[in-house]
C-alpha positions as semicolon CSV with decimal commas, in nm:
position;residue;x (nm);y (nm);z (nm)
1;X;10,558;6,558;8,071
2;X;10,566;6,545;8,450
3;X;10,536;6,846;8,678
4;X;10,906;6,824;8,757
5;X;11,004;6,823;8,389
6;X;10,778;7,117;8,309
7;X;10,905;7,313;8,611
8;X;11,264;7,246;8,511
9;X;11,198;7,357;8,154
10;X;11,039;7,681;8,274
11;X;11,319;7,738;8,525
12;X;11,585;7,712;8,255
13;X;11,397;7,960;8,039
14;X;11,356;8,205;8,325
15;X;11,724;8,184;8,417
16;X;11,821;8,266;8,060
17;X;11,585;8,565;8,051
18;X;11,698;8,691;8,391
19;X;12,063;8,648;8,296
20;X;12,024;8,849;7,977
21;X;11,824;9,122;8,150
22;X;12,075;9,145;8,433
23;X;12,359;9,179;8,184
24;X;12,200;9,450;7,970
25;X;11,996;9,638;8,234
26;X;12,191;9,613;8,559
27;X;12,536;9,573;8,404
28;X;12,869;9,497;8,562
29;X;12,872;9,820;8,763
30;X;12,535;9,741;8,918
31;X;12,637;9,384;8,997
32;X;12,955;9,501;9,167
33;X;12,757;9,752;9,369
34;X;12,507;9,482;9,470
35;X;12,790;9,262;9,588
36;X;12,948;9,540;9,795
37;X;12,624;9,642;9,964
38;X;12,476;9,292;9,996
39;X;12,462;9,275;10,377
40;X;12,360;9,637;10,418
41;X;12,079;9,603;10,165
42;X;11,947;9,286;10,327
43;X;11,945;9,459;10,665
44;X;11,749;9,749;10,519
45;X;11,480;9,550;10,341
46;X;11,446;9,219;10,527
47;X;11,122;9,324;10,706
48;X;10,956;9,410;10,375
49;X;11,081;9,099;10,194
50;X;11,000;8,887;10,498
51;X;10,640;9,008;10,500
52;X;10,610;8,928;10,130
53;X;10,739;8,576;10,188
54;X;10,489;8,527;10,470
55;X;10,202;8,638;10,246
56;X;10,322;8,407;9,969
57;X;10,327;8,122;10,221
58;X;9,971;8,203;10,329
59;X;9,863;8,210;9,964
60;X;10,015;7,868;9,908
61;X;9,811;7,723;10,195
62;X;9,502;7,913;10,081
63;X;9,522;7,749;9,737
64;X;9,445;7,419;9,905
65;X;9,166;7,531;10,138
66;X;9,052;7,863;9,991
67;X;8,808;7,722;9,733
68;X;8,622;7,525;10,001
69;X;8,603;7,835;10,219
70;X;8,479;8,037;9,923
71;X;8,187;7,803;9,868
72;X;8,092;7,848;10,233
73;X;8,105;8,228;10,252
74;X;8,168;8,346;9,898
75;X;7,942;8,505;9,638
76;X;7,931;8,352;9,289
77;X;7,954;8,649;9,053
78;X;8,029;8,459;8,731
79;X;7,686;8,503;8,574
80;X;7,677;8,871;8,670
81;X;8,009;8,933;8,498
82;X;7,889;8,754;8,187
83;X;7,567;8,955;8,177
84;X;7,765;9,275;8,219
85;X;8,023;9,225;7,944
86;X;7,867;8,954;7,726
87;X;8,099;8,781;7,480
88;X;8,369;9,048;7,477
89;X;8,644;8,790;7,535
90;X;8,505;8,583;7,250
91;X;8,537;8,890;7,025
92;X;8,902;8,921;7,126
93;X;8,959;8,557;7,033
94;X;8,819;8,624;6,687
95;X;9,165;8,751;6,589
96;X;9,334;8,430;6,712
97;X;9,623;8,303;6,504
98;X;9,876;8,029;6,585
99;X;10,159;8,282;6,603
100;X;9,954;8,506;6,836
101;X;9,871;8,211;7,058
102;X;10,238;8,115;7,080
103;X;10,340;8,470;7,171
104;X;10,071;8,533;7,432
105;X;10,116;8,187;7,586
106;X;10,486;8,263;7,625
107;X;10,409;8,596;7,786
108;X;10,144;8,452;8,017
109;X;10,386;8,195;8,160
110;X;10,746;8,304;8,100
111;X;10,697;8,679;8,068
112;X;10,487;8,694;8,383
113;X;10,741;8,520;8,606
114;X;11,021;8,728;8,456
115;X;10,829;9,051;8,518
116;X;10,782;8,962;8,884
117;X;11,131;8,836;8,963
118;X;11,361;9,071;8,776
119;X;11,264;9,390;8,965
120;X;11,402;9,240;9,286
121;X;11,735;9,173;9,115
122;X;11,750;9,514;8,954
123;X;11,638;9,719;9,254
124;X;11,872;9,530;9,486
125;X;12,160;9,677;9,286
126;X;12,050;10,040;9,327
127;X;12,208;10,269;9,585
128;X;11,860;10,376;9,694
129;X;11,678;10,098;9,883
130;X;11,332;10,251;9,841
131;X;11,245;10,094;9,500
132;X;11,316;9,749;9,640
133;X;11,103;9,818;9,946
134;X;10,823;9,954;9,726
135;X;10,827;9,642;9,511
136;X;10,803;9,417;9,817
137;X;10,519;9,618;9,970
138;X;10,327;9,654;9,642
139;X;10,345;9,281;9,572
140;X;10,242;9,206;9,931
141;X;9,932;9,426;9,894
142;X;9,848;9,265;9,559
143;X;9,864;8,912;9,695
144;X;9,688;8,999;10,021
145;X;9,390;9,179;9,868
146;X;9,378;8,927;9,585
147;X;9,347;8,643;9,836
148;X;9,065;8,824;10,017
149;X;8,879;8,870;9,688
150;X;8,930;8,505;9,592
151;X;8,768;8,398;9,917
152;X;8,482;8,649;9,897
153;X;8,405;8,605;9,527
154;X;8,358;8,284;9,333
155;X;8,414;8,342;8,965
156;X;8,482;8,104;8,677
157;X;8,670;8,223;8,372
158;X;8,501;8,266;8,033
159;X;8,651;7,942;7,900
160;X;8,465;7,758;8,178
161;X;8,129;7,936;8,152
162;X;8,094;7,975;7,774
163;X;8,320;7,711;7,617
164;X;8,121;7,728;7,292
165;X;8,227;8,093;7,253
166;X;8,561;8,119;7,435
167;X;8,824;7,854;7,379
168;X;9,102;7,760;7,625
169;X;9,374;7,849;7,378
170;X;9,660;7,806;7,625
171;X;9,555;7,461;7,742
172;X;9,437;7,331;7,407
173;X;9,757;7,440;7,233
174;X;9,995;7,358;7,518
175;X;9,811;7,104;7,737
176;X;10,115;7,049;7,957
177;X;10,086;7,410;8,079
178;X;9,772;7,318;8,272
179;X;9,981;7,094;8,496
180;X;10,190;7,395;8,596
181;X;9,916;7,656;8,629
182;X;9,702;7,412;8,825
183;X;9,964;7,423;9,100
184;X;9,926;7,796;9,156
185;X;9,560;7,871;9,093
186;X;9,205;7,736;9,101
187;X;8,932;7,769;8,838
188;X;8,723;7,984;9,073
189;X;9,003;8,236;9,135
190;X;8,976;8,480;8,846
191;X;8,841;8,800;9,005
192;X;9,050;9,009;9,008
193;X;9,324;8,903;8,768
194;X;9,649;8,888;8,965
195;X;9,837;8,846;8,638
196;X;9,702;9,191;8,554
197;X;9,748;9,355;8,893
198;X;10,106;9,240;8,943
199;X;10,197;9,327;8,584
200;X;10,051;9,675;8,627
201;X;10,243;9,720;8,953
202;X;10,567;9,604;8,792
203;X;10,520;9,839;8,498
204;X;10,449;10,137;8,727
205;X;10,754;10,057;8,940
206;X;10,962;10,033;8,624
207;X;10,834;10,374;8,515
208;X;10,925;10,519;8,854
209;X;11,284;10,394;8,815
210;X;11,315;10,496;8,448
211;X;11,608;10,728;8,519
212;X;11,809;10,449;8,678
213;X;11,698;10,176;8,439
214;X;11,565;10,325;8,112
215;X;11,612;9,992;7,934
216;X;11,400;9,813;8,192
217;X;11,116;10,061;8,146
218;X;11,117;10,001;7,771
219;X;11,103;9,625;7,829
220;X;10,867;9,605;8,128
221;X;10,577;9,811;7,993
222;X;10,528;9,612;7,667
223;X;10,561;9,283;7,855
224;X;10,302;9,397;8,110
225;X;10,064;9,504;7,832
226;X;10,112;9,170;7,656
227;X;10,039;8,974;7,973
228;X;9,723;9,175;8,041
229;X;9,592;9,115;7,690
230;X;9,699;8,750;7,706
231;X;9,472;8,683;8,005
232;X;9,172;8,758;7,785
233;X;9,305;8,633;7,452
234;X;9,377;8,292;7,607
235;X;9,026;8,278;7,756
236;X;9,142;8,277;8,117
237;X;8,999;8,608;8,244
238;X;8,705;8,835;8,177
239;X;8,760;9,200;8,092
240;X;8,602;9,274;8,430
241;X;8,880;9,078;8,600
242;X;9,136;9,278;8,408
243;X;8,979;9,612;8,503
244;X;8,964;9,510;8,870
245;X;9,322;9,385;8,850
246;X;9,437;9,714;8,699
247;X;9,278;9,907;8,986
248;X;9,441;9,671;9,236
249;X;9,779;9,707;9,066
250;X;9,769;10,087;9,067
251;X;9,632;10,098;9,422
252;X;9,904;9,865;9,549
253;X;10,177;10,092;9,416
254;X;10,008;10,400;9,562
255;X;9,989;10,226;9,900
256;X;10,354;10,124;9,873
257;X;10,454;10,478;9,780
258;X;10,274;10,620;10,081
259;X;10,404;10,357;10,320
260;X;10,768;10,387;10,214
261;X;10,745;10,767;10,210
262;X;10,607;10,772;10,565
263;X;10,869;10,520;10,672
264;X;11,149;10,735;10,524
265;X;11,020;11,050;10,695
266;X;10,993;10,866;11,023
267;X;11,348;10,736;10,985
268;X;11,484;11,084;10,912
269;X;11,295;11,219;11,213
270;X;11,450;10,960;11,442
271;X;11,798;11,039;11,309
272;X;11,750;11,406;11,382
């Protein structure tokens, strides 16, 4: 399959998932509210969304030139991580089964994109603009600090360093997936795990909006947990990457909370 065919296949799957989630989580009332407040909401959040788009653009460029820069100034920590945790990921793969591999591969690709995109749809439909702003800021911090770490630290995943112990379950079972993932990441960019950090951030944001979207909370947290485990089960990340990603994910939400809170207080002060 070509990159275009794979992208189209994934896009169709994501649209189906997003459509179902929008129907059962946001509902007709939320969609009508989003339509009525469309211009007002865009005016409120465009600086935050704009910054996120800029950071995503920088990350896209960095994927092309970042690895070369890393080899010039970076620190290869792969062997240190392996010495620290040993064959922990290999132990996780000892429970591998075809049905597990299918499930975690689905979560790593489809579930991950869904977990990142749906919050922006759901929070856009709320009367309170702060959750949408928090999501934009938290994701911006994740990507920004993640990029800095990818430049400073060179780290190969366990499937690359110890292929006799850890198998590339995603790529060996679904080889076409490597065409897609190769467009958004490099083999040296595993510390920290952005799959983990962004999933943690999404889950925390879902928990914060549990009163508005209780169904989303019930869905988001298990998906996030599945994605985090999948990064190790599939042999892509070390446990160290996951721990660092978890800290980054929590920290990004805390930063977003503080920033949006300060922004709200400042706005109220100006109104008074």
